[in-house]
PDB file of the backbone (N, CA, C, O) and the ligand in Angstrom, with CONECT records:
HET     ZN  A 101       1
ATOM      1  N   MET A   1     126.084 101.726  93.888  1.00  0.00           N
ATOM      2  CA  MET A   1     124.871 101.263  93.189  1.00  0.00           C
ATOM      3  C   MET A   1     123.933 100.598  94.191  1.00  0.00           C
ATOM      4  O   MET A   1     124.339  99.722  94.955  1.00  0.00           O
ATOM      5  N   GLU A   2     122.726 101.011  94.175  1.00  0.00           N
ATOM      6  CA  GLU A   2     121.763 100.497  95.138  1.00  0.00           C
ATOM      7  C   GLU A   2     120.613  99.813  94.406  1.00  0.00           C
ATOM      8  O   GLU A   2     120.138 100.295  93.377  1.00  0.00           O
ATOM      9  N   LEU A   3     120.187  98.711  94.940  1.00  0.00           N
ATOM     10  CA  LEU A   3     119.059  97.999  94.348  1.00  0.00           C
ATOM     11  C   LEU A   3     117.963  97.872  95.389  1.00  0.00           C
ATOM     12  O   LEU A   3     118.201  97.478  96.531  1.00  0.00           O
ATOM     13  N   LYS A   4     116.761  98.217  94.965  1.00  0.00           N
ATOM     14  CA  LYS A   4     115.637  98.090  95.884  1.00  0.00           C
ATOM     15  C   LYS A   4     114.691  97.014  95.398  1.00  0.00           C
ATOM     16  O   LYS A   4     114.493  96.830  94.197  1.00  0.00           O
ATOM     17  N   GLY A   5     114.126  96.324  96.329  1.00  0.00           N
ATOM     18  CA  GLY A   5     113.176  95.287  95.977  1.00  0.00           C
ATOM     19  C   GLY A   5     112.107  95.175  97.039  1.00  0.00           C
ATOM     20  O   GLY A   5     112.217  95.751  98.121  1.00  0.00           O
ATOM     21  N   LEU A   6     111.080  94.431  96.714  1.00  0.00           N
ATOM     22  CA  LEU A   6     110.002  94.234  97.676  1.00  0.00           C
ATOM     23  C   LEU A   6     110.438  93.253  98.750  1.00  0.00           C
ATOM     24  O   LEU A   6     110.907  92.154  98.450  1.00  0.00           O
ATOM     25  N   CYS A   7     110.280  93.659 100.008  1.00  0.00           N
ATOM     26  CA  CYS A   7     110.544  92.742 101.114  1.00  0.00           C
ATOM     27  C   CYS A   7     109.221  92.222 101.641  1.00  0.00           C
ATOM     28  O   CYS A   7     108.339  92.994 102.019  1.00  0.00           O
ATOM     29  N   MET A   8     109.094  90.901 101.660  1.00  0.00           N
ATOM     30  CA  MET A   8     107.839  90.292 102.093  1.00  0.00           C
ATOM     31  C   MET A   8     107.659  90.356 103.611  1.00  0.00           C
ATOM     32  O   MET A   8     106.566  90.136 104.134  1.00  0.00           O
ATOM     33  N   LYS A   9     108.751  90.662 104.298  1.00  0.00           N
ATOM     34  CA  LYS A   9     108.659  90.703 105.761  1.00  0.00           C
ATOM     35  C   LYS A   9     108.420  92.110 106.287  1.00  0.00           C
ATOM     36  O   LYS A   9     107.740  92.301 107.295  1.00  0.00           O
ATOM     37  N   CYS A  10     108.994  93.109 105.582  1.00  0.00           N
ATOM     38  CA  CYS A  10     108.810  94.496 106.002  1.00  0.00           C
ATOM     39  C   CYS A  10     107.496  95.006 105.423  1.00  0.00           C
ATOM     40  O   CYS A  10     107.441  95.408 104.261  1.00  0.00           O
ATOM     41  N   ARG A  11     106.461  94.992 106.213  1.00  0.00           N
ATOM     42  CA  ARG A  11     105.135  95.379 105.720  1.00  0.00           C
ATOM     43  C   ARG A  11     104.688  96.697 106.320  1.00  0.00           C
ATOM     44  O   ARG A  11     105.067  97.061 107.433  1.00  0.00           O
ATOM     45  N   ASP A  12     103.872  97.403 105.549  1.00  0.00           N
ATOM     46  CA  ASP A  12     103.380  98.686 106.032  1.00  0.00           C
ATOM     47  C   ASP A  12     102.095  98.497 106.852  1.00  0.00           C
ATOM     48  O   ASP A  12     101.682  97.378 107.154  1.00  0.00           O
ATOM     49  N   ASP A  13     101.497  99.610 107.189  1.00  0.00           N
ATOM     50  CA  ASP A  13     100.307  99.551 108.058  1.00  0.00           C
ATOM     51  C   ASP A  13      99.148  98.802 107.408  1.00  0.00           C
ATOM     52  O   ASP A  13      98.254  98.309 108.095  1.00  0.00           O
ATOM     53  N   ASN A  14      99.173  98.720 106.070  1.00  0.00           N
ATOM     54  CA  ASN A  14      98.128  97.989 105.361  1.00  0.00           C
ATOM     55  C   ASN A  14      98.517  96.543 105.083  1.00  0.00           C
ATOM     56  O   ASN A  14      97.856  95.840 104.320  1.00  0.00           O
ATOM     57  N   ASN A  15      99.620  96.110 105.729  1.00  0.00           N
ATOM     58  CA  ASN A  15     100.111  94.742 105.588  1.00  0.00           C
ATOM     59  C   ASN A  15     100.576  94.421 104.178  1.00  0.00           C
ATOM     60  O   ASN A  15     100.511  93.275 103.733  1.00  0.00           O
ATOM     61  N   LYS A  16     101.046  95.448 103.481  1.00  0.00           N
ATOM     62  CA  LYS A  16     101.598  95.233 102.143  1.00  0.00           C
ATOM     63  C   LYS A  16     103.117  95.218 102.213  1.00  0.00           C
ATOM     64  O   LYS A  16     103.706  95.963 102.996  1.00  0.00           O
ATOM     65  N   PRO A  17     103.765  94.372 101.396  1.00  0.00           N
ATOM     66  CA  PRO A  17     105.233  94.372 101.343  1.00  0.00           C
ATOM     67  C   PRO A  17     105.741  95.740 100.905  1.00  0.00           C
ATOM     68  O   PRO A  17     105.099  96.410 100.096  1.00  0.00           O
ATOM     69  N   THR A  18     106.874  96.156 101.426  1.00  0.00           N
ATOM     70  CA  THR A  18     107.424  97.479 101.118  1.00  0.00           C
ATOM     71  C   THR A  18     108.756  97.351 100.390  1.00  0.00           C
ATOM     72  O   THR A  18     109.424  96.319 100.460  1.00  0.00           O
ATOM     73  N   MET A  19     109.130  98.426  99.684  1.00  0.00           N
ATOM     74  CA  MET A  19     110.413  98.474  98.980  1.00  0.00           C
ATOM     75  C   MET A  19     111.529  98.740  99.982  1.00  0.00           C
ATOM     76  O   MET A  19     111.479  99.697 100.755  1.00  0.00           O
ATOM     77  N   GLN A  20     112.526  97.880  99.951  1.00  0.00           N
ATOM     78  CA  GLN A  20     113.673  98.055 100.838  1.00  0.00           C
ATOM     79  C   GLN A  20     114.964  97.873 100.047  1.00  0.00           C
ATOM     80  O   GLN A  20     114.971  97.290  98.963  1.00  0.00           O
ATOM     81  N   THR A  21     116.038  98.376 100.605  1.00  0.00           N
ATOM     82  CA  THR A  21     117.340  98.234  99.951  1.00  0.00           C
ATOM     83  C   THR A  21     117.845  96.804 100.077  1.00  0.00           C
ATOM     84  O   THR A  21     117.777  96.196 101.145  1.00  0.00           O
ATOM     85  N   MET A  22     118.353  96.279  98.963  1.00  0.00           N
ATOM     86  CA  MET A  22     118.882  94.919  98.955  1.00  0.00           C
ATOM     87  C   MET A  22     120.401  94.943  99.168  1.00  0.00           C
ATOM     88  O   MET A  22     121.115  95.727  98.543  1.00  0.00           O
ATOM     89  N   GLN A  23     120.865  94.092 100.039  1.00  0.00           N
ATOM     90  CA  GLN A  23     122.295  93.972 100.300  1.00  0.00           C
ATOM     91  C   GLN A  23     122.772  92.572  99.932  1.00  0.00           C
ATOM     92  O   GLN A  23     121.974  91.657  99.733  1.00  0.00           O
ATOM     93  N   ASN A  24     124.102  92.428  99.846  1.00  0.00           N
ATOM     94  CA  ASN A  24     124.703  91.125  99.492  1.00  0.00           C
ATOM     95  C   ASN A  24     124.098  90.576  98.208  1.00  0.00           C
ATOM     96  O   ASN A  24     123.651  89.430  98.151  1.00  0.00           O
ATOM     97  N   ILE A  25     124.093  91.426  97.170  1.00  0.00           N
ATOM     98  CA  ILE A  25     123.409  91.069  95.929  1.00  0.00           C
ATOM     99  C   ILE A  25     124.184  90.023  95.136  1.00  0.00           C
ATOM    100  O   ILE A  25     125.392  90.144  94.932  1.00  0.00           O
ATOM    101  N   THR A  26     123.479  89.013  94.701  1.00  0.00           N
ATOM    102  CA  THR A  26     124.033  88.011  93.793  1.00  0.00           C
ATOM    103  C   THR A  26     123.166  87.974  92.549  1.00  0.00           C
ATOM    104  O   THR A  26     121.955  87.768  92.635  1.00  0.00           O
ATOM    105  N   VAL A  27     123.791  88.175  91.374  1.00  0.00           N
ATOM    106  CA  VAL A  27     123.037  88.148  90.121  1.00  0.00           C
ATOM    107  C   VAL A  27     123.082  86.742  89.529  1.00  0.00           C
ATOM    108  O   VAL A  27     124.140  86.117  89.462  1.00  0.00           O
ATOM    109  N   GLU A  28     121.942  86.266  89.112  1.00  0.00           N
ATOM    110  CA  GLU A  28     121.856  84.948  88.495  1.00  0.00           C
ATOM    111  C   GLU A  28     121.239  85.052  87.111  1.00  0.00           C
ATOM    112  O   GLU A  28     120.401  85.913  86.845  1.00  0.00           O
ATOM    113  N   GLU A  29     121.677  84.148  86.232  1.00  0.00           N
ATOM    114  CA  GLU A  29     121.123  84.097  84.890  1.00  0.00           C
ATOM    115  C   GLU A  29     120.580  82.705  84.638  1.00  0.00           C
ATOM    116  O   GLU A  29     121.255  81.705  84.881  1.00  0.00           O
ATOM    117  N   LYS A  30     119.371  82.655  84.155  1.00  0.00           N
ATOM    118  CA  LYS A  30     118.739  81.368  83.883  1.00  0.00           C
ATOM    119  C   LYS A  30     117.844  81.531  82.663  1.00  0.00           C
ATOM    120  O   LYS A  30     116.936  82.363  82.666  1.00  0.00           O
ATOM    121  N   ASN A  31     118.090  80.751  81.629  1.00  0.00           N
ATOM    122  CA  ASN A  31     117.299  80.833  80.402  1.00  0.00           C
ATOM    123  C   ASN A  31     117.215  82.262  79.878  1.00  0.00           C
ATOM    124  O   ASN A  31     116.167  82.714  79.417  1.00  0.00           O
ATOM    125  N   ASN A  32     118.357  82.965  79.961  1.00  0.00           N
ATOM    126  CA  ASN A  32     118.451  84.343  79.489  1.00  0.00           C
ATOM    127  C   ASN A  32     117.557  85.308  80.266  1.00  0.00           C
ATOM    128  O   ASN A  32     117.224  86.386  79.775  1.00  0.00           O
ATOM    129  N   ARG A  33     117.177  84.919  81.461  1.00  0.00           N
ATOM    130  CA  ARG A  33     116.475  85.845  82.360  1.00  0.00           C
ATOM    131  C   ARG A  33     117.383  86.099  83.549  1.00  0.00           C
ATOM    132  O   ARG A  33     118.050  85.191  84.046  1.00  0.00           O
ATOM    133  N   PHE A  34     117.397  87.335  83.993  1.00  0.00           N
ATOM    134  CA  PHE A  34     118.302  87.718  85.057  1.00  0.00           C
ATOM    135  C   PHE A  34     117.528  88.028  86.330  1.00  0.00           C
ATOM    136  O   PHE A  34     116.429  88.581  86.296  1.00  0.00           O
ATOM    137  N   SER A  35     118.123  87.660  87.436  1.00  0.00           N
ATOM    138  CA  SER A  35     117.491  87.964  88.704  1.00  0.00           C
ATOM    139  C   SER A  35     118.559  88.270  89.742  1.00  0.00           C
ATOM    140  O   SER A  35     119.721  87.893  89.592  1.00  0.00           O
ATOM    141  N   ALA A  36     118.150  88.950  90.778  1.00  0.00           N
ATOM    142  CA  ALA A  36     119.050  89.278  91.878  1.00  0.00           C
ATOM    143  C   ALA A  36     118.519  88.657  93.159  1.00  0.00           C
ATOM    144  O   ALA A  36     117.327  88.708  93.461  1.00  0.00           O
ATOM    145  N   LYS A  37     119.449  88.070  93.899  1.00  0.00           N
ATOM    146  CA  LYS A  37     119.119  87.570  95.221  1.00  0.00           C
ATOM    147  C   LYS A  37     119.908  88.388  96.225  1.00  0.00           C
ATOM    148  O   LYS A  37     121.048  88.771  95.964  1.00  0.00           O
ATOM    149  N   GLY A  38     119.303  88.655  97.373  1.00  0.00           N
ATOM    150  CA  GLY A  38     120.022  89.429  98.367  1.00  0.00           C
ATOM    151  C   GLY A  38     119.317  89.386  99.702  1.00  0.00           C
ATOM    152  O   GLY A  38     118.424  88.573  99.945  1.00  0.00           O
ATOM    153  N   ILE A  39     119.750  90.291 100.557  1.00  0.00           N
ATOM    154  CA  ILE A  39     119.241  90.337 101.919  1.00  0.00           C
ATOM    155  C   ILE A  39     118.686  91.727 102.186  1.00  0.00           C
ATOM    156  O   ILE A  39     119.301  92.727 101.817  1.00  0.00           O
ATOM    157  N   CYS A  40     117.547  91.789 102.815  1.00  0.00           N
ATOM    158  CA  CYS A  40     116.923  93.070 103.166  1.00  0.00           C
ATOM    159  C   CYS A  40     117.789  93.816 104.175  1.00  0.00           C
ATOM    160  O   CYS A  40     118.210  93.261 105.190  1.00  0.00           O
ATOM    161  N   ALA A  41     118.049  95.113 103.864  1.00  0.00           N
ATOM    162  CA  ALA A  41     118.889  95.922 104.748  1.00  0.00           C
ATOM    163  C   ALA A  41     118.211  96.177 106.098  1.00  0.00           C
ATOM    164  O   ALA A  41     118.885  96.462 107.087  1.00  0.00           O
ATOM    165  N   VAL A  42     116.908  96.078 106.138  1.00  0.00           N
ATOM    166  CA  VAL A  42     116.169  96.395 107.361  1.00  0.00           C
ATOM    167  C   VAL A  42     116.000  95.175 108.264  1.00  0.00           C
ATOM    168  O   VAL A  42     116.310  95.232 109.455  1.00  0.00           O
ATOM    169  N   CYS A  43     115.510  94.073 107.699  1.00  0.00           N
ATOM    170  CA  CYS A  43     115.156  92.932 108.546  1.00  0.00           C
ATOM    171  C   CYS A  43     116.073  91.723 108.342  1.00  0.00           C
ATOM    172  O   CYS A  43     116.006  90.769 109.116  1.00  0.00           O
ATOM    173  N   GLY A  44     116.936  91.749 107.301  1.00  0.00           N
ATOM    174  CA  GLY A  44     117.834  90.630 107.067  1.00  0.00           C
ATOM    175  C   GLY A  44     117.177  89.453 106.382  1.00  0.00           C
ATOM    176  O   GLY A  44     117.793  88.398 106.234  1.00  0.00           O
ATOM    177  N   GLY A  45     115.936  89.617 105.960  1.00  0.00           N
ATOM    178  CA  GLY A  45     115.238  88.531 105.281  1.00  0.00           C
ATOM    179  C   GLY A  45     115.695  88.391 103.841  1.00  0.00           C
ATOM    180  O   GLY A  45     116.238  89.336 103.268  1.00  0.00           O
ATOM    181  N   ASN A  46     115.486  87.240 103.256  1.00  0.00           N
ATOM    182  CA  ASN A  46     115.865  86.996 101.869  1.00  0.00           C
ATOM    183  C   ASN A  46     114.984  87.796 100.925  1.00  0.00           C
ATOM    184  O   ASN A  46     113.779  87.932 101.134  1.00  0.00           O
ATOM    185  N   MET A  47     115.625  88.330  99.864  1.00  0.00           N
ATOM    186  CA  MET A  47     114.885  89.072  98.863  1.00  0.00           C
ATOM    187  C   MET A  47     115.222  88.533  97.481  1.00  0.00           C
ATOM    188  O   MET A  47     116.277  87.933  97.272  1.00  0.00           O
ATOM    189  N   PHE A  48     114.310  88.755  96.544  1.00  0.00           N
ATOM    190  CA  PHE A  48     114.460  88.278  95.174  1.00  0.00           C
ATOM    191  C   PHE A  48     113.838  89.298  94.240  1.00  0.00           C
ATOM    192  O   PHE A  48     112.779  89.858  94.525  1.00  0.00           O
ATOM    193  N   LYS A  49     114.512  89.534  93.116  1.00  0.00           N
ATOM    194  CA  LYS A  49     113.966  90.503  92.170  1.00  0.00           C
ATOM    195  C   LYS A  49     114.428  90.155  90.763  1.00  0.00           C
ATOM    196  O   LYS A  49     115.593  89.817  90.558  1.00  0.00           O
ATOM    197  N   PHE A  50     113.526  90.235  89.795  1.00  0.00           N
ATOM    198  CA  PHE A  50     113.929  90.068  88.401  1.00  0.00           C
ATOM    199  C   PHE A  50     114.598  91.336  87.908  1.00  0.00           C
ATOM    200  O   PHE A  50     114.187  92.441  88.262  1.00  0.00           O
ATOM    201  N   LEU A  51     115.635  91.175  87.085  1.00  0.00           N
ATOM    202  CA  LEU A  51     116.368  92.312  86.543  1.00  0.00           C
ATOM    203  C   LEU A  51     116.303  92.301  85.022  1.00  0.00           C
ATOM    204  O   LEU A  51     116.193  91.249  84.393  1.00  0.00           O
ATOM    205  N   SER A  52     116.375  93.504  84.446  1.00  0.00           N
ATOM    206  CA  SER A  52     116.595  93.592  83.002  1.00  0.00           C
ATOM    207  C   SER A  52     118.046  93.200  82.725  1.00  0.00           C
ATOM    208  O   SER A  52     118.873  93.163  83.636  1.00  0.00           O
ATOM    209  N   LYS A  53     118.342  92.911  81.474  1.00  0.00           N
ATOM    210  CA  LYS A  53     119.713  92.535  81.130  1.00  0.00           C
ATOM    211  C   LYS A  53     120.673  93.679  81.453  1.00  0.00           C
ATOM    212  O   LYS A  53     121.782  93.437  81.928  1.00  0.00           O
ATOM    213  N   ASP A  54     120.262  94.907  81.204  1.00  0.00           N
ATOM    214  CA  ASP A  54     121.121  96.061  81.481  1.00  0.00           C
ATOM    215  C   ASP A  54     121.403  96.191  82.973  1.00  0.00           C
ATOM    216  O   ASP A  54     122.542  96.418  83.381  1.00  0.00           O
ATOM    217  N   ASP A  55     120.368  96.046  83.774  1.00  0.00           N
ATOM    218  CA  ASP A  55     120.565  96.146  85.216  1.00  0.00           C
ATOM    219  C   ASP A  55     121.465  95.020  85.719  1.00  0.00           C
ATOM    220  O   ASP A  55     122.311  95.231  86.587  1.00  0.00           O
ATOM    221  N   ALA A  56     121.277  93.841  85.174  1.00  0.00           N
ATOM    222  CA  ALA A  56     122.100  92.709  85.600  1.00  0.00           C
ATOM    223  C   ALA A  56     123.576  92.991  85.345  1.00  0.00           C
ATOM    224  O   ALA A  56     124.431  92.668  86.169  1.00  0.00           O
ATOM    225  N   ALA A  57     123.867  93.600  84.186  1.00  0.00           N
ATOM    226  CA  ALA A  57     125.262  93.906  83.858  1.00  0.00           C
ATOM    227  C   ALA A  57     125.844  94.908  84.854  1.00  0.00           C
ATOM    228  O   ALA A  57     127.017  94.815  85.217  1.00  0.00           O
ATOM    229  N   LYS A  58     125.028  95.862  85.293  1.00  0.00           N
ATOM    230  CA  LYS A  58     125.497  96.856  86.258  1.00  0.00           C
ATOM    231  C   LYS A  58     125.839  96.212  87.598  1.00  0.00           C
ATOM    232  O   LYS A  58     126.870  96.511  88.200  1.00  0.00           O
ATOM    233  N   PHE A  59     124.973  95.340  88.046  1.00  0.00           N
ATOM    234  CA  PHE A  59     125.179  94.790  89.380  1.00  0.00           C
ATOM    235  C   PHE A  59     126.191  93.654  89.397  1.00  0.00           C
ATOM    236  O   PHE A  59     126.664  93.250  90.459  1.00  0.00           O
ATOM    237  N   ARG A  60     126.514  93.148  88.234  1.00  0.00           N
ATOM    238  CA  ARG A  60     127.536  92.117  88.152  1.00  0.00           C
ATOM    239  C   ARG A  60     128.935  92.706  88.257  1.00  0.00           C
ATOM    240  O   ARG A  60     129.859  92.085  88.782  1.00  0.00           O
ATOM    241  N   ALA A  61     129.059  93.911  87.746  1.00  0.00           N
ATOM    242  CA  ALA A  61     130.397  94.509  87.632  1.00  0.00           C
ATOM    243  C   ALA A  61     131.057  94.677  88.999  1.00  0.00           C
ATOM    244  O   ALA A  61     132.184  95.165  89.084  1.00  0.00           O
TER     245      ALA A  61
HETATM  246 ZN    ZN A 101     112.764  93.414 105.229  1.00  0.00          ZN2+
END
């Protein structure tokens, strides 16, 4: 299972954040909202992404 998220450090030629693969994913739940924290596979920078409840269940397993 692969999760992609926006990396604020990996930017394209237009200086926009790009989608990168997230590694070392940790799913968190807060006020019934789910999010994933992880590390960018390319640059090793911290990444964050909101998840749907269904996606959270997948990445928790
Ligand atoms: Zn990156």
